[in-house]
N, C-alpha and C positions, 0 to 999 in steps of 0.2 A: 090387875085385870079382874073384873068381876066374873062370877061363874057364868052369867047369862051372855057374856061376850065371846065365849068359846064357840067355835063353829059347831053346827048341828052334828051329832054323832061322834064328836071328838072325845077322847079319853084324856083327862087332865094329867099332866106329867110335871113333877117338881112344882115350883111355886107359881110360874107363869106360862109354862109350856104345855103343849098338847100334841097328840097325833090322831089322825083320822084316816079312814080308808076312803079314798076318793072314787076309785074305780077298780075293777078287776076283770080279767079275761080268763075264762076257763074255770074248771072245777075239778073234783076228783074224776069226773067222767072224761075230761080232756087228757088226763094222765093215762087212763086206761086205753082210751082211743089211740093215742100216740104209740103206746107200747104194743098194742095188738097189730099195728102195721108192721112192726119189726118181727114179732114172735109168731104171727099167724093167728087168725081168728079161731082155728080149730084146736089150738093147743089145749090139751086136757088138763095139764098140770096147773095151769093158771086160769081156771074157768070161772073164778069169782073175782069181782072187782076189788074187794078188800084184800083178798089173798094176793092178788096180782100187785097191788100197790105196795103191800108189805114186802113182797118178794123183791120188787125193784129197789126199794130203799135199802133192804137188808144186803143186797148184793151190789149196791152202789151204782145202779144204772141210772144216771142222772138226767139223760136227755128228755125222757117223758115229763119230768118235773119242770123242765124249762118251757113247756107248752102253756103253763099257767103264769100269768103276770098280775102283780098288784101295784097299784099306785097310791102313795100316801102323801098327805099334807101334814107337815110337822113343824113345830116351833120349839127350838132348843137353844141352850147357851152355845156360843161359838166354840168353846173348848170341847163340847160334846160333838158338835158337827165335824170338828177336825178329826175325831176318832171315827165317826160314822163314815166319813168320805173315804176312809182307807179301803172300804169295800168298793173297788173301782168298777165293778160290773154294772152298776146302776146308771140310770139316766137321771140327772139332777138339774133342776132350775131353781137357783137360790135368789132370795131377796138381795138386790144389789145396792150397796152403799155408795156406788159411783153415781147411780141415777137417782136414788131416793135418799131422803134424810133418815138417819137412825131414829128408832123409837126409844123412848125412855123406859126400856124393859131390861132389867138386870137380874141375874140369878143371885139370890142370897141364900146360902145353905141353912138348913134347919140345924138346931143345936145337936140333935141326935145323930146327925150325919158328919159331924166334925170329929176326926180321929187323928192320932199321931201317925207319922210315917212308919211303915212296917220295916223292921230290921231284917226281915228275910226276903221281902219282895220289894225291889227297888222302885217299882211303879205303883205300889198300892198302899193301903192303910191297914193298920192292925186294929185289934179290938180293945186296946187299952183305953180306959176311960180318961177323957180330957177334963181337967178341972173346970168347973162352971165359969169361973172368972175368966179363964183363957178363952173359953168358947164365946163368951160375950164380946171379948176383945176382937176375936176373929171376925165375928159378924159385923161389928162396928167398922172394922177396916174395910170389909167388902162394901158396906154402905158408903163409907167416906170416899173411897176411890171411885166408886160408881158415880156419885154425885159430882165430885170434883172434875173428873174427866168429861162428863157430859156437859158440864158448865163451860169448860174450855172448848169443847166441840161446837156448842151453840155459838160461842163468841167468834170462832173461826168461820162458821157458816155465815153469820151476820156480816162479817168483814169481807165476804166474797171469796174466801179461800176455796179452792176446788174440793168438792166432797171426796173425791178419790184420794186426796191427800189428808184431809181433816179426819177421815175415818181411822187413820193410823194412831190417833190419840186414844181410841176407845179400847177398853180391856176385853179379855176373852170371856168374861161372864155376861157380856151383852147377848141378848137373845137375837137369833137369826131365824129365818123361816125358809122352807123350801118344799118343792114337790119332788118326790123320790119314787122312781119306778124300777122294779126289778123282777126277774123271774123267780119262781118258787125254789128252784134248786139253790140259787145264790141267797135267797132270803133265809132258807134253812141254815146255810153256812153262817150268815150274819147272826141268826138267833143262837146257834150253837156257841159262838164265841162270846156274844154279848149278854146272854142270860146267865152264863157261867158265873159262879160266885167270885171268881178272880177278876172279872171285869169291873171297871169303875162303876160305883153305885149309880151315878147320874145317868149313864147310858143304859144300865140294866133296867131302869125305870121305863125308858122308852121301848126297849126290846120286849119286856114283858107285856106292855100295852100293845105293841105290834102283834105279838103272838095271839092275843085275843081275837084280832081281826082275821088272822090267818086261819085260826080254828073254824071261823064261821064260813070261810070260802072253801076250804078243803079239809073237812073234819076227819076223813079216813086217812089222808096223807099226814095230817098233823099228829094223829094218834100213833102212826107208825114212826114218825120223827121222834116223838117222846120216848117210845119204847126202845128204839135202836140207837138214837143219837144222843138225846138229852140224858136218858137214864141207862143207856147201854154201856158196854165196856169192850175195848179192843185190847188184845194181848200182843206184845212184841214177841219175837223169837225167843229172847232170853226168858221172858215171863212164862211162855209156853213150855220151854224146856224145864224150868224150875217146877212148874206144876206137874209135869210128866214124871219127874224124878222123885218128887216129894209126896204126891198123892198115892196112898196105898191102893192096890188093885180092888180091894173090897169096897172102898169108897166110890170108885168109878163104877163098879158093878152095881152098887146100890142106886147110884144116880141113873144109870141106864135102865134099871128095873123100874124105877119110878116113872121115867119118861115113857117106857113101853106101856105101863098101865094107863097113863094119860092118853096115849095114842088110841088104845083100845076104847077107853071111855068116850073119846071124841068120835071115833068111828061108830060106836054104838049109839051115840046121840044123834048122828045123822041118819042112821038106819038101825032100828032096834033088832037085836039078835036073840035067837032062842038060846037057852042055857048051853046046849051042846055045841052051838056054833061060836059061843063067846070064848070058850077056852081055845078052840081052834084058831080063832082070830088072834088071840094072845100069842100062841105059838108061831103063827105066821109072821108076826112082827118081832120075833126074836126072844120071846119070853121063855125063861128056863124053869119057872116054878112048876111043881107038880099040880095036877088038876085040883087036888084037895086044898093045897096051900093057896092056889089062885082064888078059889071061891071064898076061902076064909078072909083073905085080904079084900076081895071085891065087896063083901058084905060088911066088913068091919069098919072101913074108912070111906070117907067121902072123897072121891077121886076127881080132881079138877080136869076139865076138858080144855082144849086150846087149838091152836093152828097146827094141823097135822104135818104140813110141809116143814114148818119151823122146827117141830120136835124131831122129825126124822133127820133134819140137818144137824140138830144138836147131838143126836146119837152118833153121827159120823165124826163130830168133833171129839166126843168122848172116846171113841175108838182110837183117835189120833193121840190122845193123852195116855191111853193104856199101854 
């Protein structure tokens, strides 16, 4: 398929596939609007849209994210579609090989994507380099089986054999096409699993392309998703207990002190304080340094600001570890 044949706005995926955003309902505003019905418009803790969205995602309040929906048009190999369809919350309408004839579009892997079976992961590949000669053989086998089976499929069609039966000849590297609609909460779940480095390479390509469209529709929500889901980390009880028992109190105290300085910097960024009020603000937020030490640190280092609510929640977590 030539580049000009791809639908307008589509992102090319693999050798002949693509994904494009067809339609969307809602935005970051829809998430905020839905949440404030539950929490009340006058809630002072969640008075800004970005902070509210981050709070909702951080605390796994999923319903407001279900108010946003995105509909995609995608073309992918059948074996990718079979993984994709495992996310059963979506609405899907797929190109039917019962009603329509198959197109001569088969996925042929690139040499760089051919790897040996992993010895540790039963469903994945490892990073061991495959000899060039073997790679070429793999690609040739893909081409041979694709051409052979399509030739037989054509023969059966011409003989009048029912398409719903003849399609059984075709291999899973044949491309299929569908419209796929889902809400944002479940799209985030899809992306969390399919962008992960342990997911199969071919579906990761589509997931990363999908993420580009999601960023455009809900930039604030996607930023929170990156921070808390894609790049965040959860601890089990065992892991938490190990951290509690192995981290010295001085390390936890240093972390808490750093967070308190960041809280003060963030509050000062919102509303500038006089020098006398600055140290008082530090004490009010749990700071234990003397006034002299406080101003030495305050002037000596560049203190990063951030989300005040998140940092205060982090302090509570550090208290649980101490």
